[in-house]
SEMINU-633263 format. One record per residue: residue in one letter; chain; x, y, z of N, C-alpha, C, O, CB in turn. Coordinates in steps of 0.001 Angstrom, whole numbers. Glycine has a CB too. Example, Ala and Ser with C-alpha at 12.3 -4.5 7.8 and 13.67 -1.06 7.14 Angstrom:
[atom A, A, [13190, -5690, 7800], [12300, -4500, 7800], [13200, -3300, 7800], [14236, -3319, 8465], [11308, -4473, 9046]]
[atom S, A, [12850, -2250, 7080], [13670, -1060, 7140], [12900, 30, 7870], [13409, 1138, 8039], [14084, -598, 5725]]
//
This chain:
[atom X, A, [-2261, -20904, -7930], [-983, -21366, -7422], [27, -20225, -7473], [52, -19454, -8433], [-479, -22583, -8227]]
[atom X, A, [851, -20120, -6448], [1848, -19053, -6370], [2762, -19074, -7590], [3224, -20129, -8028], [2677, -19185, -5085]]
[atom X, A, [3007, -17899, -8118], [3901, -17757, -9257], [3229, -17880, -10612], [3779, -17428, -11616], [4966, -18760, -9162]]
[atom X, A, [2050, -18485, -10656], [1338, -18687, -11922], [481, -17469, -12256], [-130, -16888, -11359], [459, -19953, -11854]]
[atom X, A, [423, -17069, -13539], [-437, -15950, -13924], [-1897, -16224, -13551], [-2376, -17355, -13626], [-319, -15682, -15434]]
[atom X, A, [-2578, -15169, -13153], [-3990, -15263, -12789], [-4811, -14526, -13843], [-4512, -13381, -14181], [-4249, -14674, -11361]]
[atom X, A, [-5833, -15178, -14353], [-6651, -14599, -15421], [-7336, -13295, -15015], [-7583, -12437, -15862], [-7694, -15594, -15857]]
[atom X, A, [-7642, -13143, -13729], [-8372, -11965, -13267], [-7466, -10892, -12660], [-7954, -9969, -12008], [-9405, -12377, -12255]]
[atom X, A, [-6157, -11007, -12868], [-5203, -10072, -12251], [-4765, -8995, -13249], [-4211, -9297, -14306], [-3968, -10835, -11722]]
[atom X, A, [-5024, -7741, -12892], [-4638, -6607, -13729], [-3139, -6617, -14029], [-2739, -6419, -15176], [-5026, -5294, -13051]]
[atom X, A, [-2311, -6845, -13014], [-863, -6785, -13214], [-357, -7973, -14029], [598, -7825, -14791], [-147, -6735, -11867]]
[atom X, A, [-969, -9142, -13886], [-605, -10274, -14745], [-892, -9935, -16209], [-143, -10325, -17105], [-1378, -11556, -14323]]
[atom X, A, [-1984, -9206, -16439], [-2331, -8798, -17804], [-1335, -7777, -18341], [-1033, -7783, -19535], [-3751, -8217, -17846]]
[atom X, A, [-821, -6902, -17483], [227, -5962, -17917], [1486, -6730, -18273], [2116, -6450, -19293], [531, -4912, -16811]]
[atom X, A, [1864, -7705, -17436], [3042, -8537, -17728], [2866, -9239, -19074], [3804, -9313, -19867], [3273, -9584, -16599]]
[atom X, A, [1670, -9751, -19328], [1395, -10477, -20572], [1280, -9558, -21783], [1328, -10023, -22922], [123, -11275, -20429]]
[atom X, A, [1127, -8251, -21545], [998, -7306, -22642], [-417, -7153, -23158], [-622, -6535, -24202], [1877, -7718, -23754]]
[atom X, A, [-1397, -7697, -22458], [-2785, -7575, -22915], [-3464, -6314, -22409], [-4518, -5931, -22916], [-3577, -8777, -22476]]
[atom X, A, [-2870, -5665, -21413], [-3323, -4357, -20948], [-2119, -3426, -21056], [-1039, -3757, -20565], [-3897, -4416, -19463]]
[atom X, A, [-2291, -2265, -21692], [-1151, -1362, -21869], [-737, -685, -20563], [-1550, -474, -19663], [-1484, -305, -22908]]
[atom X, A, [535, -356, -20490], [1091, 401, -19374], [2289, 1173, -19906], [2895, 794, -20908], [1494, -537, -18174]]
[atom X, A, [2617, 2258, -19220], [3809, 3020, -19577], [4988, 2409, -18835], [5282, 2768, -17694], [3647, 4545, -19233]]
[atom X, A, [5655, 1480, -19505], [6748, 732, -18895], [8011, 1580, -18925], [8380, 2135, -19960], [6974, -620, -19624]]
[atom X, A, [8672, 1672, -17762], [9907, 2453, -17661], [11142, 1573, -17534], [12249, 2004, -17858], [9830, 3390, -16476]]
[atom X, A, [10958, 337, -17064], [12060, -625, -16955], [11473, -2029, -17018], [10326, -2263, -16639], [12879, -415, -15628]]
[atom X, A, [12291, -2952, -17507], [11888, -4353, -17502], [13132, -5215, -17409], [14135, -4952, -18072], [11059, -4709, -18767]]
[atom X, A, [13058, -6255, -16576], [14124, -7243, -16466], [13515, -8613, -16760], [12338, -8716, -17104], [14803, -7208, -15044]]
[atom X, A, [14309, -9640, -16623], [13783, -10991, -16811], [12709, -11331, -15790], [11834, -12153, -16063], [14906, -12004, -16730]]
[atom X, A, [12766, -10704, -14606], [11867, -11086, -13511], [10907, -9993, -13061], [9985, -10269, -12294], [12671, -11518, -12346]]
[atom X, A, [11102, -8745, -13524], [10294, -7630, -13042], [9853, -6719, -14185], [10424, -6725, -15275], [11073, -6827, -12007]]
[atom X, A, [8819, -5939, -13894], [8366, -4870, -14786], [8105, -3646, -13914], [7534, -3760, -12830], [7070, -5289, -15604]]
[atom X, A, [8521, -2488, -14386], [8261, -1216, -13698], [7492, -314, -14656], [7870, -144, -15815], [9600, -528, -13223]]
[atom X, A, [6401, 260, -14143], [5558, 1108, -14995], [4953, 2240, -14172], [4845, 2149, -12949], [4438, 272, -15668]]
[atom X, A, [4562, 3301, -14861], [3998, 4476, -14204], [2606, 4173, -13668], [1797, 3532, -14338], [3947, 5665, -15174]]
[atom X, A, [2334, 4644, -12445], [1016, 4481, -11840], [21, 5356, -12587], [339, 6493, -12936], [1043, 4841, -10326]]
[atom X, A, [-1180, 4840, -12838], [-2183, 5618, -13567], [-2851, 6673, -12688], [-3562, 7538, -13198], [-3240, 4692, -14143]]
[atom X, A, [-2633, 6614, -11380], [-3174, 7599, -10447], [-2026, 8074, -9542], [-2006, 7765, -8351], [-4363, 6992, -9597]]
[atom X, A, [-1073, 8824, -10110], [143, 9156, -9356], [-131, 10007, -8119], [-953, 10923, -8135], [1118, 9880, -10252]]
[atom X, A, [587, 9670, -7051], [484, 10391, -5789], [1694, 11282, -5550], [1801, 11912, -4498], [328, 9415, -4639]]
[atom X, A, [2598, 11340, -6507], [3791, 12181, -6454], [4239, 12399, -7898], [3807, 11671, -8792], [4941, 11523, -5575]]
[atom X, A, [5105, 13397, -8140], [5573, 13619, -9509], [6170, 12356, -10144], [5974, 12104, -11333], [6606, 14730, -9522]]
[atom X, A, [6891, 11572, -9356], [7328, 10250, -9809], [6577, 9222, -8989], [6674, 9212, -7762], [8886, 10064, -9670]]
[atom X, A, [5830, 8361, -9655], [5103, 7269, -8993], [5144, 6087, -9947], [4368, 6000, -10899], [3605, 7676, -8628]]
[atom X, A, [6065, 5187, -9667], [6291, 4019, -10506], [6031, 2769, -9679], [6436, 2693, -8519], [7734, 4013, -11088]]
[atom X, A, [5360, 1795, -10270], [5146, 507, -9625], [6170, -485, -10156], [6422, -553, -11359], [3698, -7, -9865]]
[atom X, A, [6752, -1246, -9252], [7674, -2320, -9630], [7022, -3625, -9196], [6715, -3814, -8019], [9110, -2134, -8969]]
[atom X, A, [6815, -4523, -10153], [6132, -5779, -9865], [6986, -6960, -10302], [7773, -6852, -11241], [4766, -5823, -10560]]
[atom X, A, [6826, -8086, -9616], [7431, -9308, -10140], [6584, -9802, -11310], [5366, -9628, -11308], [7549, -10406, -9028]]
[atom X, A, [7210, -10407, -12292], [6438, -10971, -13397], [5615, -12166, -12930], [4528, -12413, -13453], [7367, -11386, -14544]]
[atom X, A, [6119, -12901, -11961], [5380, -14028, -11397], [4345, -13499, -10410], [4603, -12533, -9691], [6341, -15040, -10703]]
[atom X, A, [3189, -14125, -10378], [2104, -13677, -9501], [2298, -14176, -8072], [2415, -15376, -7825], [757, -14156, -10040]]
[atom X, A, [2328, -13232, -7146], [2293, -13493, -5706], [1343, -12447, -5155], [1426, -11281, -5539], [3747, -13420, -5020]]
[atom X, A, [438, -12838, -4261], [-688, -11973, -3901], [-296, -10691, -3180], [-997, -9686, -3300], [-1633, -12730, -3047]]
[atom X, A, [791, -10698, -2446], [1211, -9488, -1738], [2685, -9611, -1361], [3319, -10630, -1635], [337, -9250, -470]]
[atom X, A, [3220, -8576, -737], [4642, -8551, -404], [5015, -9654, 569], [6093, -10237, 456], [5020, -7206, 179]]
[atom X, A, [4133, -9954, 1534], [4432, -11009, 2508], [4520, -12368, 1817], [5427, -13152, 2097], [3357, -11043, 3617]]
[atom X, A, [3586, -12646, 920], [3614, -13911, 183], [4847, -13978, -712], [5488, -15025, -807], [2333, -14078, -660]]
[atom X, A, [5180, -12878, -1365], [6365, -12835, -2222], [7624, -13149, -1418], [8451, -13952, -1850], [6494, -11455, -2896]]
[atom X, A, [7770, -12531, -269], [8947, -12753, 560], [9036, -14205, 1028], [10123, -14782, 1066], [8925, -11815, 1764]]
[atom X, A, [7895, -14795, 1383], [7881, -16169, 1880], [8079, -17192, 756], [8786, -18184, 936], [6570, -16444, 2603]]
[atom X, A, [7456, -16951, -401], [7439, -17930, -1482], [8614, -17801, -2446], [9022, -18785, -3061], [6164, -17807, -2243]]
[atom X, A, [9157, -16596, -2580], [10214, -16354, -3578], [11135, -15234, -3109], [11130, -14150, -3692], [9598, -15997, -4958]]
[atom X, A, [11923, -15477, -2069], [12763, -14399, -1522], [13748, -13798, -2529], [14026, -12601, -2470], [13531, -14919, -342]]
[atom X, A, [14271, -14596, -3437], [15188, -14045, -4441], [14450, -13089, -5371], [15006, -12075, -5792], [15847, -15176, -5256]]
[atom X, A, [13200, -13409, -5691], [12386, -12531, -6529], [12032, -11258, -5776], [12000, -10178, -6365], [11108, -13251, -6991]]
[atom X, A, [11765, -11375, -4476], [11521, -10185, -3656], [12742, -9262, -3696], [12604, -8041, -3773], [11191, -10586, -2190]]
[atom X, A, [13916, -9847, -3643], [15153, -9051, -3736], [15265, -8378, -5101], [15715, -7236, -5191], [16392, -9940, -3483]]
[atom X, A, [14862, -9071, -6160], [14873, -8464, -7495], [13977, -7234, -7538], [14357, -6201, -8089], [14422, -9481, -8555]]
[atom X, A, [12785, -7349, -6955], [11849, -6217, -6930], [12478, -5050, -6189], [12443, -3918, -6671], [10507, -6617, -6265]]
[atom X, A, [13048, -5313, -5032], [13656, -4244, -4249], [14847, -3625, -4977], [15028, -2408, -4948], [14094, -4773, -2887]]
[atom X, A, [15651, -4451, -5624], [16791, -3943, -6396], [16302, -3041, -7523], [16927, -2021, -7814], [17632, -5110, -6969]]
[atom X, A, [15201, -3404, -8153], [14661, -2591, -9246], [14100, -1264, -8757], [14083, -295, -9516], [13581, -3357, -9980]]
[atom X, A, [13636, -1191, -7504], [13185, 106, -6999], [14342, 1098, -7005], [14157, 2272, -7328], [12600, -33, -5572]]
[atom X, A, [15533, 629, -6650], [16721, 1499, -6696], [17056, 1890, -8130], [17402, 3041, -8395], [17931, 798, -6049]]
[atom X, A, [16956, 944, -9049], [17236, 1232, -10452], [16254, 2271, -11005], [16645, 3157, -11765], [17169, -60, -11285]]
[atom X, A, [14981, 2155, -10620], [13981, 3147, -11038], [14344, 4513, -10466], [14327, 5511, -11186], [12555, 2728, -10580]]
[atom X, A, [14671, 4564, -9179], [15035, 5840, -8552], [16248, 6460, -9242], [16283, 7669, -9470], [15326, 5640, -7052]]
[atom X, A, [17228, 5647, -9569], [18410, 6160, -10281], [18019, 6680, -11665], [18434, 7770, -12060], [19490, 5056, -10412]]
[atom X, A, [17231, 5912, -12391], [16813, 6312, -13736], [15999, 7606, -13704], [16130, 8452, -14589], [15993, 5195, -14391]]
[atom X, A, [15166, 7749, -12685], [14319, 8934, -12551], [15053, 10108, -11909], [14489, 11192, -11757], [13091, 8598, -11735]]
[atom X, A, [16316, 9886, -11533], [17168, 10912, -10918], [16579, 11445, -9606], [16578, 12649, -9347], [17377, 12070, -11896]]
[atom X, A, [16085, 10523, -8798], [15519, 10884, -7505], [16622, 10906, -6460], [17307, 9902, -6261], [14399, 9901, -7097]]
[atom X, A, [16800, 12032, -5794], [17782, 12117, -4709], [17258, 11448, -3447], [18019, 10857, -2682], [18139, 13581, -4418]]
[atom X, A, [15957, 11547, -3239], [15313, 10841, -2136], [13967, 10341, -2633], [13367, 10919, -3539], [15148, 11762, -876]]
[atom X, A, [13511, 9267, -2032], [12272, 8648, -2493], [11753, 7717, -1412], [12455, 7398, -452], [12489, 7880, -3826]]
[atom X, A, [10526, 7294, -1584], [9896, 6359, -660], [9508, 5108, -1441], [9054, 5182, -2582], [8648, 7000, 39]]
[atom X, A, [9700, 3953, -794], [9247, 2671, -1328], [8116, 2205, -424], [8280, 2142, 794], [10421, 1605, -1398]]
[atom X, A, [6969, 1877, -1012], [5807, 1443, -239], [5315, 105, -781], [5106, -56, -1983], [4672, 2508, -289]]
[atom X, A, [5137, -846, 126], [4454, -2108, -173], [3176, -2115, 663], [3249, -2207, 1888], [5373, -3375, 142]]
[atom X, A, [2021, -2020, 34], [748, -2150, 757], [400, -3635, 791], [316, -4284, -251], [-411, -1300, 73]]
[atom X, A, [201, -4164, 1985], [-104, -5584, 2134], [-1411, -5730, 2891], [-1464, -5525, 4103], [1042, -6333, 2865]]
[atom X, A, [-2462, -6086, 2168], [-3783, -6239, 2751], [-4664, -5034, 2476], [-4174, -3920, 2293], [-3673, -6467, 4237]]
[atom X, A, [-5962, -5268, 2450], [-6906, -4201, 2127], [-6876, -3078, 3161], [-7073, -1916, 2805], [-8313, -4764, 2021]]
[atom X, A, [-6634, -3397, 4429], [-6566, -2371, 5462], [-5391, -1425, 5287], [-5395, -320, 5829], [-6489, -3014, 6810]]
[atom X, A, [-4383, -1851, 4533], [-3221, -1012, 4251], [-3337, -315, 2904], [-2434, 417, 2499], [-1954, -1843, 4289]]
[atom X, A, [-4451, -542, 2209], [-4671, 133, 936], [-4356, -696, -293], [-4378, -159, -1400], [-3867, 1355, 895]]
[atom X, A, [-4063, -1986, -149], [-3806, -2807, -1323], [-5107, -3019, -2084], [-6103, -3463, -1513], [-3174, -4162, -925]]
[atom X, A, [-5094, -2702, -3365], [-6292, -2868, -4199], [-6065, -3833, -5352], [-7030, -4340, -5923], [-6738, -1526, -4744]]
[atom X, A, [-4826, -4097, -5703], [-4502, -5089, -6732], [-3748, -6208, -6020], [-2721, -5967, -5385], [-3643, -4461, -7926]]
[atom X, A, [-4257, -7421, -6126], [-3723, -8561, -5373], [-2622, -9263, -6150], [-2710, -10445, -6479], [-4838, -9554, -5037]]
[atom X, A, [-1577, -8485, -6430], [-332, -8930, -7070], [729, -8067, -6407], [644, -6840, -6457], [-348, -8772, -8694]]
[atom X, A, [1720, -8682, -5791], [2744, -7929, -5060], [3302, -6800, -5920], [3563, -6978, -7110], [3883, -8862, -4609]]
[atom X, A, [3477, -5643, -5301], [4054, -4512, -6020], [4616, -3488, -5043], [4108, -3302, -3937], [3003, -3859, -6930]]
[atom X, A, [5679, -2834, -5490], [6295, -1755, -4735], [5996, -444, -5440], [6105, -346, -6663], [7827, -1973, -4582]]
[atom X, A, [5619, 562, -4662], [5445, 1908, -5183], [6749, 2660, -4954], [7269, 2664, -3838], [4234, 2638, -4503]]
[atom X, A, [7279, 3291, -5983], [8428, 4182, -5849], [7882, 5596, -6019], [7414, 5968, -7096], [9574, 3853, -6910]]
[atom X, A, [7947, 6376, -4946], [7384, 7733, -4921], [8487, 8742, -4675], [9318, 8555, -3786], [6287, 7861, -3836]]
[atom X, A, [8500, 9804, -5452], [9496, 10849, -5255], [9194, 12072, -6104], [8179, 12144, -6797], [10881, 10323, -5576]]
[atom X, A, [10102, 13023, -6030], [9934, 14246, -6805], [9274, 15366, -6042], [9067, 16446, -6596], [9145, 13962, -8018]]
[atom X, A, [8930, 15138, -4760], [8380, 16162, -3875], [8666, 15722, -2446], [9040, 14574, -2203], [6833, 16376, -4115]]
[atom X, A, [8490, 16631, -1517], [8627, 16274, -109], [7532, 15281, 284], [6379, 15438, -116], [8564, 17537, 785]]
[atom X, A, [7885, 14277, 1054], [6928, 13271, 1498], [6844, 13353, 3011], [7839, 13169, 3712], [7339, 11834, 1027]]
[atom X, A, [5659, 13627, 3502], [5426, 13831, 4927], [5434, 12508, 5695], [5278, 11433, 5116], [4099, 14550, 5143]]
[atom X, A, [5620, 12617, 7005], [5538, 11454, 7888], [4691, 11824, 9092], [4929, 12887, 9665], [6955, 10970, 8330]]
[atom X, A, [3743, 11043, 9508], [3440, 9728, 8952], [2712, 9826, 7632], [2071, 10838, 7349], [2619, 8925, 9925]]
[atom X, A, [2802, 8776, 6811], [2269, 8859, 5453], [758, 8799, 5346], [234, 9272, 4337], [2835, 7777, 4649]]
[atom X, A, [29, 8268, 6282], [-1384, 8148, 6038], [-2170, 8235, 7279], [-3398, 8150, 7240], [-1687, 6899, 5355]]
//
C-alpha cells in the first residue's frame, strides 16, 4: 500500500535505521544521504520517509510530500555549498531506476554535461 514501509525496500530500511547510511539531513518527512556509488563529487539522495514506488506515484499520491522532497534538494544544495547542481528523478527501469522507492539525486561539484545519458 502506498506510503507504508515495504519489507524488501532498501530505502525503507534506511529510514527505519536497519541499514546504515551517511545521513546529511533529516526532516519529519524526508531523509537525505550520500549515494554509495557517487557520480559527482556531491551525490546525495533525498527520499520521502513514506514509501512511494517512484516520482510519478509520489506526485500523484502525496503531492505535499513530493514538494517536501523537492524543497529538501535545495536545502542539501545550500548545505553542500553548491552554486549549481542537477536534480534527477529516475522513474522506471528504462530511465535507470534500480530502487523502487521515490528518490531525488542531487548532483554537483563538477561540470555536468547535456544531454546527461
